[in-house]
C-alpha distance (Angstrom), angle and dihedral (degrees) to the residues before:
residue distance angle dihedral
M1 . . .
T2 3.83 . .
W3 3.78 130.7 .
S4 3.77 119.6 -88.7
P5 3.74 112.0 -116.5
W6 3.75 116.9 -87.5
L7 3.80 104.7 -83.0
R8 3.81 129.5 -164.7
L9 3.78 108.0 -107.0
A10 3.82 103.6 170.7
D11 3.82 146.7 -7.6
R12 3.76 127.4 -175.0
N13 3.78 91.2 -76.8
F14 3.70 112.6 29.2
W15 3.80 146.2 35.2
Y16 3.78 114.8 -138.7
I17 3.82 100.2 -148.5
E18 3.78 105.7 134.2
Q19 3.86 98.4 127.8
V20 3.72 127.5 36.0
M21 3.80 139.0 -176.3
W22 3.83 116.2 -131.1
H23 3.87 95.1 -154.1
P24 3.82 122.6 95.6
I25 3.74 109.0 -88.0
C26 3.84 141.5 -155.6
F27 3.74 106.1 -149.5
Q28 3.75 140.3 179.6
F29 3.89 130.4 -156.0
A30 3.80 126.1 -148.5
L31 3.68 134.3 175.4
D32 3.83 123.8 -141.0
A33 3.84 146.0 139.7
P34 3.86 116.6 -57.6
H35 3.85 91.9 -109.2
V36 3.71 109.9 50.8
P37 3.73 112.0 174.2
Q38 3.83 116.8 -114.2
G39 3.65 114.4 -83.8
E40 3.76 95.8 9.5
T41 3.86 114.5 146.4
L42 3.73 115.4 -118.6
T43 3.86 123.3 -156.3
P44 3.82 112.4 -117.1
L45 3.78 113.2 -125.8
Y46 3.84 96.8 -177.7
T47 3.74 137.1 20.1
G48 3.77 120.1 -163.8
V49 3.78 149.1 139.5
A50 3.69 136.1 -111.8
A51 3.83 136.1 -177.2
N52 3.84 87.5 -121.8
E53 3.88 140.6 -26.8
H54 3.86 90.3 -96.4
V55 3.79 92.5 62.0
L56 3.85 90.9 43.9
F57 3.71 95.9 48.7
E58 3.82 95.9 41.7
A59 3.90 89.9 55.4
C60 3.77 93.4 46.4
E61 3.84 93.8 48.7
A62 3.73 91.4 47.0
R63 3.81 88.6 52.2
A64 3.82 87.4 -120.7
S65 3.77 92.4 131.1
G66 3.76 118.9 114.4
L67 3.85 83.5 -141.7
E68 3.76 92.3 62.9
P69 3.76 93.2 103.1
R70 3.66 90.6 52.6
W71 3.80 100.2 56.8
R72 3.74 104.3 22.2
P73 3.86 93.9 80.2
E74 3.81 89.6 45.6
L75 3.78 92.8 49.9
D76 3.91 91.2 47.8
A77 3.81 87.0 52.4
G78 3.74 91.8 56.4
K79 3.81 105.8 -94.5
V80 3.83 125.0 128.3
L81 3.75 127.9 -124.6
Y82 3.79 109.7 -133.8
Y83 3.73 129.2 -174.3
R84 3.84 139.1 -174.4
S85 3.75 129.5 -170.1
Q86 3.77 147.8 -171.1
A87 3.78 120.4 -147.6
R88 3.72 126.6 -146.9
P89 3.81 132.0 -177.5
E90 3.92 93.9 -114.6
L91 3.82 134.4 37.5
S92 3.81 89.0 -128.1
A93 3.78 91.6 59.9
V94 3.94 91.8 53.7
E95 3.78 90.1 46.6
A96 3.76 90.4 52.2
L97 3.87 88.1 48.9
R98 3.80 91.5 51.4
D99 3.78 93.6 48.0
A100 3.79 89.4 52.1
L101 3.67 93.6 48.8
L102 3.78 91.8 47.6
A103 3.88 89.8 49.9
E104 3.78 89.2 57.4
S105 3.83 97.8 42.9
T106 3.68 135.5 -5.9
P107 3.84 116.0 -142.3
A108 3.75 118.1 -136.5
W109 3.76 98.6 -103.5
N110 3.87 91.7 46.0
A111 3.86 88.1 48.7
A112 3.90 89.1 53.2
G113 3.62 89.5 59.5
D114 3.68 97.4 -104.4
D115 3.84 107.3 153.4
W116 3.79 114.7 173.9
A117 3.67 128.4 164.6
P118 3.75 120.3 -179.5
A119 3.74 112.4 -124.9
């Protein structure tokens, strides 16, 4: 499977959570300008797993994320939170994917010790 495209998840005023996948996902967050050119590569700041996108988005929108202090000042300053994901049929498969990705490269928020898993 391949990554979804980078999708706008949130800006300072709104969460874009209209559609969700119900499969376990490995996800990455990135912050960038509101108008990222099509096809531009974003730098992942966090790699994690979730039981499904609904659980992930609900926690983010409710400000129940342990990463909220990281992205809130950036969103308030005009940046946009982007995310991308890969779905797998089982949670163990997305955990293995996350572990492999982190073994290759550790994004900044993971490196800083931020470890958040939406309930």
